[in-house]
N, C-alpha and C positions, 0 to 999 in steps of 0.2 A: 613599733610602733613610729611616725612620722607625725608629728603634727605642722599645719598646713597653713599656712594666714594666706588669701587673694585680696589686694590692695583692694581689688574692685571687686566681689563677690557675683559670681554668674554660673548661671549650669556651664555654658560653655565652659569657662574654668575647671568643674569642680571634672567635667566627663574629663577632658583633656590632660590633663595631671593626677588625674585615677591612674588612666590609661597608660601612659607612657612611665610614673612610678612601679605598677604591676608588672614589667617591663624587667624594672629593674630587681625585682622583687622585693618592695616595698610597700610594706602596707602602710594608708593613709588613711590621716583622722582631719576634721578640717575644722577650725577655731569660729567659733559662735561671738567671742568679742575679744579684743586687741587687749587686754588686759590678762587672761586666763592667757593670749598666746605670749605674751611678756614678762608674764610672772612663771610662768615654764619653766622646770629643767634638762629635761630632755630632751632627747632628738626634735630637729623644728626649724622651717623651710619659710622662708617669705619671699611670697611674687609681687613683686613692685618695683616703682623705681627707685624707691631710697630703701639700703640697708637700715638691718637691725641688732644691736646687736645680743654676740648670743645664737643667730639663727643663721641657717645657710641661705643667703643672697640669691633669686634669680630674677636679674633687673629680665624686665619689661618694654617695650617698644613701641607701648602706645599700648591701646584697648584693646583689647582680645576678642571687645564683639562687633572690631571693624574691618570689614571682611575686603580687601583687598580689590579697588576695579584696575590696578597693569599689576605686572610681576613685582614681587619682589626683594627686596635688599638683595643679593649675596653676598658671604664671605667665604670668608676660611677661623676658625678657631684651633687648636689643637690638632692641627694637622686633618681636623674635616672639614668639605664642605659644609656649606650652616644658609641657614636664611634668617634675615634680621641682626645683623649683626651689633653689637655694642658694643665698642672698645674692643677689650680681648674677649668678650665674651659674644655671646648671642643670645636673643630671647627660642629657648630651647619648647617652652609652651605653646606658642603664636606661632611656632614654624612647624610641630606636627601637628597641633589644628589647622596648615594651612590645606595639608595634603591629606590626613584623613575628613576631614570635612569636604571633603572629593570637591570644594570651588572652584578648581580649575573645572572638571567637566562641567559645571552647571551652564558657567557662563562662556564656553566656546561653541563659537560656532561656525566652525570652519567642520563641514560633514564630507564623506566619503557617500562612497555606489548605497551603503547600503544604508545610511542616514546616523554612521556611530561616529563621532567627534573622530577628526582629523588624527589619529595617531602624535602621527610628526610635530604637530601644533603644538601640544600639551605643550604643559611650564617645567612639569618634569625629565622630560624628551630632551625639550629646547636645550636645559641646563644644565643636563647630565645627573640628574639625581636618582632617575631609573636607574642606573645602572650597579646602584651599593642598597643598601639595606638601610638606609639612612638613621628613619628614625629606630631602630634599632640600636644604632651603633650606637645615637647621640646618646638615648636612656640607659645605655651599660655604659658610658661612660658618666654620665650625672649620677648612676648609682655606684660606682667604686670610689668616687670623690664620696660619695655617704655615709659609706661604707669607712671609710679610710680614719674619718671626722668623728662617726659612734660606730666602733665593729659593734661588730652583731647584727645589726638594720636589718643587711638582706634576711629574709625567711623562709622564700621560696626560691629554688635556683632554676632556673629554666633548660631548656633538654630539647635539644636536639630531634625535627621529626619532621621524616615523608610520608606524605599523603600523595598516595598515588589515586588519577580519577581518569574515568573516561569517558567521552559522549554517544552515546548510541544513539546514530543519525540512520543507522540501515539493520538492521542487525541480518533480515533475509535476503540480498542480493536477489537473490535469484528465487527464490519459495516462493516469498511475499509478495510481487509480484502482482499487479492485476493480468488477466489472459491478452490482454487484449495490448498492454506493454509489451510484456514478454514475447509475442508475435511481432512485436513493430522493433523491438532488440534482434530478434530471431532474424529477421530480415533484411536488417544495419549487416550483423555478426558474417552472413552466408555473402551480401553482397561483398563484404570489404574485406574473403575471405579468410576469416575468424572460424573456421569450421573447431577448434576444440570449444573455445568458448559458448559456441553453439551446442556439440553436445555433452559439456559439463551442465547450459543452463536448463537442459532436460531431463540428464539425469536426475537429477537437485528432482527437479520438479515430482515428475514421476513417483520421487520418493529411493531410486535406486543411491542417493548418497545426501549427507549433512551438508545445507547452506555453508559455502565457507567462510562467511563472514561471523556464525558461531564459535569459531577460533578465536575471534577475541579474548569472550568472553573466559575461555579456556587458559587465555593466559597470563589473563588477571584472579584467577583462582589460583594458580602457582606459584605466583606471587605473594599472594597474603602472609607469608611469613616473614615475608622482607621487609615490612613496610610497616607502617603505623596505622593507616585507615586506605582502606581502598573508597570508592564511593563511582557507581555507577550512574549517569543521569544519560535519561533513556527520552527521546523526545517520540514525541504521542500523535502528531500531525502528518498526512503523506498527500500525496499525486498533489503539491504545488512545485512554485518556482527554486526553490529555497529548500523545500521542508520534504524530506524524503523517505520521512518513516516508513514501512512496509511491514506484512504478516502478521500487524500485531494480533488479530482472530485467529490464528495458525496456531495448528497445538504446539509444534517443534519452538514456535516464539515465547507462549506459555509456561513449557516445558525450560526450557535455557530461562527465561526472569526467576524463574520460583528455584533452578536450582544457584542464582545468584545470590539470593534473595534469601538465603540458608546461608548463605558465609560471605558474602559482603554489605554493601549498604546502598542504599536506591537509592534516587533522587530522579527529579522532574527537570527534563529539560525545553522553558515553553519556547514556543513553535513562532518562526520568526517575525511572525504578526502581531506576536502579546504584548511586544513594546509600546504600538498602539491600540491595542484591545484584551483591558490586563482582564477581560470577560473570559480569555482563553486560557488563562493561566487554571482557572478555577478549573472549568471543563477536564481540562488532560491530567489536572492532579486527579480529577474525581476519577477519572477513568482506567488511571494508574494503579491507584488508590483500588481499585474493585479489582484489578488483573495478578494485585499481590496480596492484598488483602489486610494492607496496616498504612498507617498512616505513613502518608510524604511531609519530611518538613526538611529538603533541603533543595537548591537547581540552584541551574546556570543556564541565563539563558539563550539562546540556540544565535547563531553569528554574535556571538555576547556581544548584540542589541539589546538594548534597553532607553527609558526615560525616563529622567529626572526629573523631582524627583518621584515622579507616579508609580512608575516600573516598579520599587523599591517599598513605596508605601502599599501598594496593591500586594505586597508579600507579609507586610508585616499584619496588615489587616486577617488575610487568610490564615497567619498561624503559621507561618512559615520560619524556618531556624536562623537558618545558615542560607548565605550566596554566593555564588562559585566563580560569579562574569568579572570580574574584577581584575583584566589583565588583558596585556595587549595581542593583538590577533595577527600582527607583523610584523616581534620582533619579539627578543628574552629581554627579562631587564620586572623594574619593580614597579609597581604604574599610583601608589601608593606610598611609594618610596620606604618598605615593608616587606619582613614577610611574617607581622606577624595579624592573628586574627585581630578585629575590632570591628565593637558594636556601630551599626549605624547612625547617625547624629544628622537628626532631620533639622537642617537650618533655616524651614519657614517657619515650623513648628519647634522652631526653642526647644529642644527633646533629644536625647538621649535612649533610643528603639532599641527594643530583646532580639532587631535582627543583626546575625552576626554577617561583616564583610570575608569567606575569606580567601583573602588577592593569592593568585598563581604567578608562576616568576619564567615559566617552558612550557610551549606547548607544540607537539610534533605538525600538525598541520602552517604553525608562524616560521620554525625555521624550512619544513621541506620544499613548502610552497611559496614563500613570498623573499624567508632567506636566499631560496637557490640551492641550500645546504644536502651534503653529502650524509652517508651514514655515520664515517669516524665524525665530521662534523661536530654531526648532531650528537654524539658520547661527547664529545671535547666542551660544546656549549655549552648543555645541559649538566654536566660533572661540575664547570666554572663557577656556574648560578648555584647549583648546592651549595660548593666550596664557602662561596659569599653566603651564605643561611647558614651552615654550619661554624662558619664562624662568628656566629653570635647568637648560637643554639635557635635557632629560628624552626617555623614551618615550610620546607620545602612542597609546593606544592609546582607534580608537573602535571599534563591533560593531553591526553594521548585519544585520539577515536580509532570506533569498531573496526573502517574500512583496512588502519595497517597497523594495528596488532593481527589480524584475518590473516596479513602473509599471503593471499589471494595476490597470483600474476604477478602485476605492477607492484604491489607494496610485499614484495618477497622481503625481502632486504629488514622489514623496520620491524619485526619482532625478537631477534636478535640485540638491533640497537636496544629497544626498551628494553628488553633482562638485563643492557650494560650498564647500563645506566640507572637503574636498581640497583646494580651491585656495586656500582660506585656508592652511592648515597642512601645506602643503609645506615641505619640507625647505630 
């Protein structure tokens, strides 16, 4: 147990110190008074401007409560890129809180076509902190220093894991579409000479063969012994410009969903408009719960659209325990410079919540559609990210989509790519 003293006690300080030292596997107890701290003889850490004899000193760069109005200072310490350098040291707790509090996300004013923060303008991207899980590296380095001074202080060893997730945007590509849309698509196929697609569409709709997108679920089930977790996020809204869920009332949809729920974890993929109307999340979750007859407690926003802090507060209020939205839609990397799930800290209310944010580091659509990578390039890119996570014994979260893992027509190369990534990233 590490005794910790904060020069300026605060909920922020306790939150971030506990989290950083938890990464290092070190349990902590915060002292109630200076006398107790000074008289203690065991391992102890002092966070403040002035060292105290007998305690390991983490220098503070200023009040943790001050949120930056401009970019933090960047430096280097022990061959690591850091924030808030102080001589040959740095303020690890203020640096970590900067990223985990999502303050840069909140203050970002540059938006893309979908109303999301422009990812290229985010501090982590501009300054290169998205390329490595720096918080994890900082925390483990601090842990090694404390372990060297007080052998045996670490009580828990971190373990690398792979969480494979899939966004179920359109499980029934042919069978689940309304008749009017199926006819419209068929006309386009005939006029365009796509007679194979036309024939396949109506074979599926007549019950002659299964919908091709269903294969994506089977692909995930086949890999469940090679990853630590698999979570499928279901979109429950269709017929919109960006919401393409189809076939929720179809018997095949229910059968596949029930089969997946027997061996995989199920989460909600709140629709495109839910970031502006949080009531949609409640309605969509209720419909998914009715289908599988069990509570839904995990979510990932469709198109990664959220509004901070409103979307996360809504998830907290509705009893969600995990959100998997934190990641990039146009690149690989670490959006909060970490590969460790962490509880969301509500800055406005100054409180740690019970909603765990699970950051992902690589998504198929980002690599394929935005970065323009071919199959071999995708395997290399995702494997490189998983190696970075493995180096800090973190949690590698990969994101896939049902269309790619279906292997249907233009998506034919991607199921094998998924298998190769899973094999490389095996725990």
